[in-house]
C-alpha positions in Angstrom: -1.4 12.2 -19.2 -4.6 14.3 -18.9 -6.9 11.8 -20.7 -10.0 9.9 -20.0 -7.8 7.1 -18.5 -6.6 9.3 -15.7 -9.6 11.7 -15.3 -12.2 8.9 -15.4 -10.6 5.5 -15.5 -8.1 5.9 -12.6 -10.7 7.2 -10.0 -13.0 4.4 -11.1 -10.3 1.8 -10.9 -9.2 2.9 -7.4 -12.9 3.1 -6.2 -13.4 -0.5 -7.4 -10.2 -1.7 -5.7 -11.3 -0.1 -2.4 -14.9 -1.4 -2.8 -13.4 -4.9 -3.2 -11.5 -4.3 0.1 -14.7 -3.2 1.8 -16.6 -6.3 0.6 -14.2 -8.4 2.7 -14.5 -6.3 5.9 -16.9 -6.3 8.8 -17.1 -4.2 12.0 -15.5 -7.2 13.8 -12.3 -6.5 11.9 -12.0 -3.2 13.7 -13.1 -4.5 17.0 -10.3 -7.1 16.8 -7.8 -4.3 17.5 -8.6 -4.8 21.2 -7.6 -8.4 21.0 -4.0 -7.7 19.8 -3.2 -4.3 21.3 0.6 -4.7 21.3 0.8 -6.0 17.7 -1.6 -3.2 16.5 0.4 -0.5 18.3 3.8 -1.8 17.0 2.7 -2.5 13.5 0.9 0.8 13.0 3.7 2.7 14.6 6.2 1.1 12.2 3.9 1.9 9.3 3.1 5.5 10.2 6.3 6.7 11.8 9.3 4.4 11.3 9.0 3.5 7.6 8.5 7.1 6.3 11.6 8.1 8.4 13.6 5.2 6.9 12.4 6.0 3.4 13.4 9.7 3.8 16.9 8.5 4.8 17.1 6.2 1.8 16.0 8.9 -0.6 18.7 11.2 0.7 21.3 8.5 0.6 20.5 7.5 -3.0 20.2 11.2 -4.0 17.0 10.7 -6.0 15.6 13.4 -8.3 13.0 15.5 -6.4 9.9 14.1 -8.0 11.1 10.5 -7.6 11.9 11.3 -4.0 8.3 12.5 -3.4 7.1 9.4 -5.1 9.1 7.2 -2.7 7.7 9.1 0.3 4.1 8.8 -1.1 4.7 5.0 -1.4 6.0 4.8 2.2 2.9 6.6 3.4 0.5 4.2 1.5 -1.1 1.5 3.6 -1.2 -2.2 2.8 -3.8 -3.7 0.5 -5.5 -6.9 -0.6 -2.2 -8.3 -2.0 -0.8 -8.2 1.5 -3.7 -10.3 2.7 -3.2 -12.8 -0.1 0.5 -13.2 0.7 -0.2 -13.5 4.4 -2.6 -16.4 3.6 -0.1 -18.1 1.4 2.7 -18.1 3.9 0.8 -19.0 7.1 0.1 -15.5 8.5 -2.9 -14.7 10.7 -5.2 -13.4 7.9 -7.8 -12.0 10.3 -5.1 -9.9 11.9 -3.9 -8.9 8.5 -7.3 -7.7 7.4 -7.7 -5.7 10.6 -4.3 -4.0 10.0 -5.3 -3.2 6.5 -8.7 -1.8 7.6 -7.2 0.4 10.4 -4.2 1.4 8.2 -6.5 2.5 5.4 -8.4 4.8 7.8 -5.2 6.3 9.2 -3.9 6.9 5.7 -6.5 9.5 5.1 -4.6 11.7 7.6 -1.0 10.4 7.4 -0.7 10.2 3.6 -1.5 13.8 2.9 0.7 14.9 5.8 3.7 12.9 4.5 3.1 14.0 0.9 2.9 17.7 1.8 6.0 17.6 4.0 7.8 15.8 1.2 6.8 18.3 -1.5 7.7 21.2 0.7 11.2 19.7 1.2 12.0 18.3 -2.2 9.9 20.6 -4.5 9.9 23.9 -2.5 9.4 26.0 -5.7 6.5 24.0 -7.1 3.0 25.5 -6.6 1.2 22.7 -8.4 2.2 19.8 -6.2 0.8 19.0 -2.9 -2.5 18.0 -1.2 -4.4 21.0 0.1 -7.6 20.6 2.1 -9.9 20.1 -0.9 -7.5 17.4 -2.2 -7.4 15.7 1.2 -11.2 15.5 1.0 -10.8 13.8 -2.4 -8.4 11.2 -0.9 -10.9 10.6 1.8 -13.6 10.1 -0.8 -11.7 7.7 -3.0 -10.3 5.7 0.0 -13.0 5.4 2.6 -16.3 5.9 0.8 -16.0 2.8 -1.4 -14.8 0.8 1.6 -17.8 1.9 3.6 -20.1 1.0 0.7 -18.5 -2.4 0.5 -18.8 -3.0 4.2 -22.5 -2.0 4.1 -23.1 -4.5 1.3 -21.2 -7.2 3.3 -23.3 -6.5 6.4 -26.7 -6.3 4.7 -26.2 -8.8 1.8 -23.4 -11.2 2.6 -24.3 -13.5 -0.3 -24.2 -10.7 -2.8 -20.8 -9.5 -1.4 -19.4 -13.0 -1.9 -20.7 -13.1 -5.5 -19.3 -9.6 -6.2 -15.8 -10.2 -4.8 -14.4 -12.0 -7.8 -15.9 -9.8 -10.6 -14.9 -6.6 -8.7 -11.3 -7.8 -8.5 -11.2 -8.6 -12.2 -12.7 -5.3 -13.2 -10.4 -3.3 -11.0 -7.3 -5.1 -12.4 -8.4 -4.6 -16.0 -9.0 -0.8 -15.6 -5.9 -0.3 -13.6 -3.7 -2.1 -16.1 -5.1 0.1 -18.8 -4.2 3.2 -16.8 -0.7 2.0 -16.0 -0.1 1.0 -19.7 -1.1 4.6 -20.7 1.4 6.0 -18.1 4.1 3.7 -19.3 3.6 4.6 -23.0 3.8 8.3 -22.1 7.1 7.8 -20.3 8.5 5.0 -22.4 11.5 7.0 -23.5 12.5 7.4 -19.9 11.6 4.0 -18.4 15.1 2.5 -18.4 16.5 5.6 -16.7 13.7 5.6 -14.1 14.2 1.9 -13.3 17.9 2.5 -12.9 17.2 5.6 -10.8 14.7 4.0 -8.4 15.1 0.3 -8.8 17.8 -0.1 -6.1 16.1 2.2 -3.5 12.8 0.5 -4.1 14.3 -2.9 -3.5 16.1 -1.8 -0.4 13.0 -0.1 1.0 10.8 -3.2 0.2 13.2 -5.5 2.0 13.5 -3.2 5.0 9.7 -2.9 5.2 9.3 -6.7 5.3 12.0 -7.2 7.8 10.8 -4.5 10.2 7.1 -5.6 9.8 8.0 -9.1 10.8 11.1 -8.7 13.0 9.9 -6.0 15.4 6.8 -7.9 16.6 8.8 -11.1 16.9 11.4 -9.4 19.1 8.6 -8.2 21.3 7.2 -11.7 21.7 4.4 -11.6 19.2 3.5 -15.0 17.7 4.8 -16.1 14.3 1.5 -16.1 12.4 0.6 -12.6 13.7 4.2 -11.4 12.9 3.9 -12.7 9.3 0.6 -10.8 8.9 2.3 -7.7 10.2 5.3 -8.2 7.9 3.1 -8.6 4.8 1.0 -5.6 5.7 3.9 -3.3 6.3 6.1 -4.8 3.6 3.5 -4.8 0.8 2.4 -1.2 0.3 -0.7 -0.3 -1.7 1.1 0.8 -4.9 -2.3 1.2 -6.6 -3.3 4.0 -4.2 0.1 5.6 -4.6 -0.1 5.6 -8.4 -3.7 6.9 -8.3 -2.7 9.9 -6.0 0.4 10.6 -8.1 -1.1 10.7 -11.6 -4.7 11.8 -10.9 -5.2 15.2 -12.5 -7.2 16.4 -9.5 -4.4 15.4 -7.0 -0.7 15.4 -7.8 -1.0 15.1 -11.6 2.6 13.8 -12.1 3.5 10.6 -13.9 7.1 10.9 -12.6 5.9 10.9 -9.0 4.2 7.6 -9.8 7.3 5.9 -11.1 8.6 4.5 -7.7 5.2 3.0 -7.0 5.0 1.4 -10.4 8.5 -0.1 -10.0 7.6 -1.2 -6.5 4.4 -2.9 -7.8 6.6 -5.2 -9.8 9.4 -5.8 -7.4 7.3 -6.5 -4.3 5.8 -9.7 -5.8 9.2 -11.3 -5.9 10.6 -10.0 -2.7 7.4 -10.8 -0.7 7.4 -14.3 -2.1 11.1 -14.9 -1.2 10.6 -13.4 2.3 7.5 -15.5 2.9 9.4 -18.6 1.9 12.2 -17.6 4.2 10.1 -17.1 7.3 8.1 -20.3 6.7 11.3 -22.3 6.4 12.4 -20.9 9.8 9.4 -22.3 11.6 10.1 -24.4 14.7 10.4 -28.1 13.8 7.6 -30.3 15.0 8.3 -32.5 18.0 9.3 -36.0 17.1 7.5 -38.7 19.0 9.7 -41.6 20.1 
């Protein structure tokens, strides 16, 4: 998989994806944390601590192969993304809260993602010297995650009209490049695809459903409003599989197509589960009062 698609195309695709995220952010999105302190604490705690712990338990219960287990843990440590914001909008979530969670989660991921990945590789691949995120690789994660976001935010602040015009083309370009990279990875592993889907399909589905339920259910149990809880559910339930794939197959990071398999399968499954979950929670809304 060491080709121009992964050495050049993948970093460019991820940078464009994160740039697109930054184009939709302002400093107000970070200041909004103070407006919803309980929700932010609960949602981020579930994302950073609870879900990796649950994923670890699932990986052991399903007895995944070591590289696929690391891939699941990488996925669990990945923050939400723009897809989560879209689903939140479609199903009545508080989109501003969702954007705030995505922004803060992306910043935290610079620390939490390498930590989870390194602990996972130490546990599941103790004899491998080529896998893991050392300090120089952590800096690369920082660069590909936060630098494009910062650039996008700067454009949004200084030139809001330009940011609006760029938003659509940036999304199209990022999708096009990313699809090319994923197709290349699929072709390389085409002989094993059926086995991989059988191996991780069930655990990916279970993990996705648990993520959605926890992201929505825990805030609701603590008295958080329904729109804010939907935003939390989508943010925690729809992980940034693009970032996970990029970290997995980038030659300068983990350089493993197999580690990327769970994120690739998740990227397909989540569209259906998130839509079904969104439909379920919107149908459970309190009925409007009937006037006599």
